N, C-alpha and C positions, 0 to 999 in steps of 0.2 A: 826542156828541149823547144816545147813549142812557142813558150814563153819571149825567148833568147833569141828564136828564129824572126819572131812579127816584131818586138822592138829595132835587131838589125835592120828588119826593114823596112821600118817605119824612118828611123835614122836616116837611112840612104836616102830616100826619097823626100825625105824633109831637107837633108843637107842639099842633093839636090835642087828640089825646087828653090831653096832660098839662094841658092849660089847662084842661080841662071837668072833669078826674078830681077838683079842688076842689068844684068843686060838688055833683057827683056823689056823694063821700064824706060833705059835709054831708046829702044829699036821701034816699039810699039808705045800704042796709046795707054795712058795709066790704067784705065778700065778694064781691056784688053791682058794688059800683063798681070792686072789682079786675077781676074777671071782664072787665068794659066794657074797661075800659083794656088788657087782656091781649090781648083779643081784636083791638082797634082795633089796637093797635101790631103785632100778628101777621100779622095777614090786611095790612095796609098791608106790611109786609116780603117776605111770601109773595110778593104780586103783581109787588114791587121784581125778586125776586130769581126769578120767573118770566119777567117781561119783561126783564132784563137778561140772561137765559142765568145767570145767576152759579154755578147748581149743576146741575153735569154730571153725565152716567152715570147708572146706573140708579136707580130707584125706593128703594134704601136709601141712596144718598146725601140723596134728601128726609128722609128718616128722621132720620138724623144732625143733618141741618142744624134739624130741629123742633126734634130732643133739647138739641141744645145753645144753641137759641133758650131754651125753656125753663128750662133749666137756669139760665143764663145772668139769664133774667127773677126767677127764684124766689130767687138769690143778691142781686139787687140791691133786691130787694123786703123781705128779710130783715134787709141791711144799712140799710136805710131804716129801717123798724122799730125794731129796735134803736137806732139813732140817737135817734129820737123819741124815747121809751120812757126813755133815760137824760135829757135834754133834760127830760122832764115830771119826770122825776122830782128831779131838781135845784131845779126851779120850785116843786113839791110842797114839799122840804125848805126853800126860802127860804120859802115862805110860814110852814111852821109854827113857824122860829125867828123871824119876824115877830110872831107872835100872842104 
């Protein structure tokens, strides 16, 4: 039961944060929108980890989990940015060739 509760809570928070990031990017600077997105997902993940007792042991276990989460988030974010820059460059090139 607890696993289902945590999973559904995590998915709800992730969907909320993911769906609102588009609006936030349009209205806010990218760094601020990314900070909001990261905070929403991180808080939800930490709450689920605490509630489900996923991370046991001493405080350093939590530090390792936090570091891992941050590293994975940065890698994913940079991968998405790189992908979007490639797409934008391809579109720009097509537009230049059409003129």
